C-alpha positions in Angstrom: 17.5 15.7 44.1 19.6 18.7 42.4 23.3 18.7 42.7 24.4 21.3 40.0 23.3 24.2 38.1 24.3 25.3 34.8 23.4 28.5 33.9 22.8 30.1 30.2 24.9 33.4 30.5 21.9 35.9 30.7 20.3 34.9 34.0 23.5 36.5 35.2 24.6 38.9 32.9 22.5 41.9 32.5 22.4 43.1 29.3 20.4 46.2 29.5 23.6 48.5 29.0 23.9 47.0 25.5 20.6 48.4 24.3 21.1 51.8 26.1 24.2 52.3 24.1 22.4 51.5 20.8 19.9 53.8 21.9 22.2 56.2 22.6 24.1 56.5 19.4 20.8 55.8 17.0 18.2 58.3 19.1 14.8 57.3 18.3 16.1 53.9 16.7 17.9 52.1 19.2 14.9 49.6 20.4 14.5 48.2 16.8 17.7 48.4 16.2 18.1 46.0 19.4 15.3 43.6 19.2 16.1 43.3 14.9 20.5 42.7 16.1 19.1 40.1 19.0 17.0 38.3 16.6 19.3 37.9 14.1 22.1 37.0 17.0 19.9 34.0 17.5 18.9 32.9 14.3 22.5 33.1 12.8 23.8 30.5 15.5 21.0 28.1 14.8 21.5 28.3 11.3 25.4 27.9 11.2 24.6 24.6 13.6 22.1 23.1 10.9 24.3 24.4 8.7 27.4 22.9 9.8 29.4 26.3 9.1 30.2 27.1 13.0 32.0 30.2 14.1 32.0 31.6 17.8 28.9 34.1 19.5 31.2 37.2 19.2 31.6 36.7 15.2 27.9 35.9 15.1 27.1 38.8 16.8 28.9 41.1 15.0 27.9 40.0 12.0 24.4 40.3 13.2 24.9 43.5 14.2 26.2 44.5 10.4 22.9 42.9 8.8 20.6 44.5 11.5 21.7 47.9 10.5 21.7 47.3 6.6 18.2 46.1 6.9 17.2 49.2 9.2 19.3 51.3 6.2 21.3 53.0 9.0 24.9 53.9 8.6 26.9 51.5 10.9 30.6 53.5 10.8 33.4 50.9 12.1 34.1 52.5 15.0 30.6 52.4 15.9 30.3 48.9 15.5 33.4 48.1 17.3 31.8 50.7 20.2 28.7 48.6 20.9 30.6 44.8 20.5 32.9 46.0 22.8 29.6 47.0 25.4 29.3 42.9 25.5 33.2 43.1 27.2 31.8 45.8 30.2 28.5 43.8 31.4 27.8 43.0 34.7 25.8 41.0 36.6 22.0 41.6 37.6 21.8 43.1 41.2 20.4 40.0 42.5 22.8 37.7 41.4 25.7 37.6 44.0 24.2 37.1 46.9 22.0 33.9 45.3 25.4 32.6 44.0 26.7 33.0 47.6 23.7 31.4 49.0 24.1 28.0 46.3 27.4 27.4 47.0 27.2 27.5 50.4 24.8 24.9 50.1 27.1 22.8 48.2 25.7 23.1 45.2 28.4 23.5 41.7 27.5 25.9 39.5 28.8 26.5 35.9 27.9 29.0 32.7 26.7 26.5 29.8 26.2 29.4 27.1 26.4 30.0 24.0 28.7 33.0 24.8 33.0 32.9 23.9 34.7 32.3 27.1 36.5 35.7 27.4 32.6 37.2 27.4 31.5 35.0 30.2 35.1 35.6 31.9 34.4 39.6 31.4 31.5 39.6 33.2 32.9 37.2 35.8 35.9 40.0 36.6 34.0 42.9 36.2 31.4 41.8 38.6 33.1 40.2 41.3 32.0 36.8 40.7 35.2 34.8 40.8 35.5 31.7 42.4 31.5 30.5 42.3 31.2 28.8 39.0 33.5 25.8 38.1 35.2 26.5 34.4 32.9 28.0 31.8 30.9 25.8 28.9 31.1 27.7 26.0 29.2 25.9 23.0 32.8 26.8 21.3 33.9 23.4 23.1 31.4 21.5 20.8 31.1 23.6 17.8 27.3 23.9 18.1 24.7 26.2 19.8 21.9 25.7 22.0 19.3 24.6 21.4 21.7 21.3 20.1 22.3 18.3 22.5 25.8 18.4 22.0 25.6 22.1 24.0 23.5 20.5 26.8 25.4 17.3 27.0 28.9 20.0 28.0 27.1 20.0 31.6 26.7 16.0 32.0 29.7 15.9 31.0 31.8 18.1 33.0 29.5 17.9 36.4 30.3 14.0 35.7 26.3 13.9 36.9 23.1 12.6 35.6 20.6 14.9 33.8 18.3 14.7 36.9 20.8 16.2 38.8 21.7 19.2 37.0 19.3 22.0 37.1 19.1 24.1 33.7 19.0 28.2 34.7 17.5 29.3 31.5 16.7 33.1 30.3 15.0 32.5 27.1 11.5 30.7 26.5 13.7 28.5 23.7 16.1 27.7 25.8 14.1 26.3 28.3 12.5 24.2 25.7 16.1 23.0 24.0 17.3 21.4 28.1 13.7 19.8 28.7 13.9 18.2 25.7 17.4 17.1 26.4 16.1 15.7 30.0 17.3 18.3 32.3 14.5 19.8 35.4 14.8 23.0 34.0 14.0 26.7 35.8 13.4 29.5 33.9 15.0 33.2 35.0 11.7 35.0 33.4 13.4 38.4 34.1 11.1 40.2 31.4 7.5 38.4 32.3 7.6 36.8 28.8 5.1 34.1 27.4 5.9 30.0 27.4 6.8 29.3 24.2 4.5 26.7 22.6 6.8 24.2 21.8 5.5 21.4 24.1 7.0 21.6 27.3 7.4 23.7 30.1 9.9 24.8 32.7 9.8 22.6 36.6 10.0 26.4 37.9 9.7 29.8 37.2 10.5 32.6 38.7 12.1 36.4 38.0 15.1 36.4 39.7 17.9 33.8 41.2 16.8 33.8 44.6 14.1 31.8 43.2 15.8 29.7 41.7 17.6 29.0 45.0 14.1 28.3 46.8 13.7 25.7 43.6 16.7 24.1 44.4 16.9 23.8 48.0 19.2 25.9 49.2 
């Protein structure tokens, strides 16, 4: 019954090198700064969508980093900011990704990123990880100028695949994204790599697993 998968970026992309570099550059403060940076990333995205003041995720990420450093009273020099941002373009896929994607492709399942990340950020991980030829064109929220969980973002998958919502599994990394996709009407699988708690937002994922092989099992590949 499932013909396509729309992937959030981070079920595919391993972000841990970003956090490792933060700790390397700011020893003893890396975990706190990384958490503040990541939280503000998404808060700024949501606020800009609600306020109709969209900028792309690269710029949101940079603004969030600058704010987080200021809030922690950390001196962030321009070259340090640029080095941390550059790390996003050096990221690779999680180790389990390539075999699972090949399994899904061989089963005839169509796949595309549906992500807040910019197309250039997504292109970088595809190139860095040898994932060429596995995905259809990226569905970055830049196309609709609205970050997830806005319904305009999830609608991109329906339009691009030309399928019904029920035929497209949304593969989420974060609990809030599970909720957004479920509210929109997608069957949703949560790649819960961090063993996080299900959000109290009135919906639950249709499937949960720690890796992409679990998703492949879910769709019957």
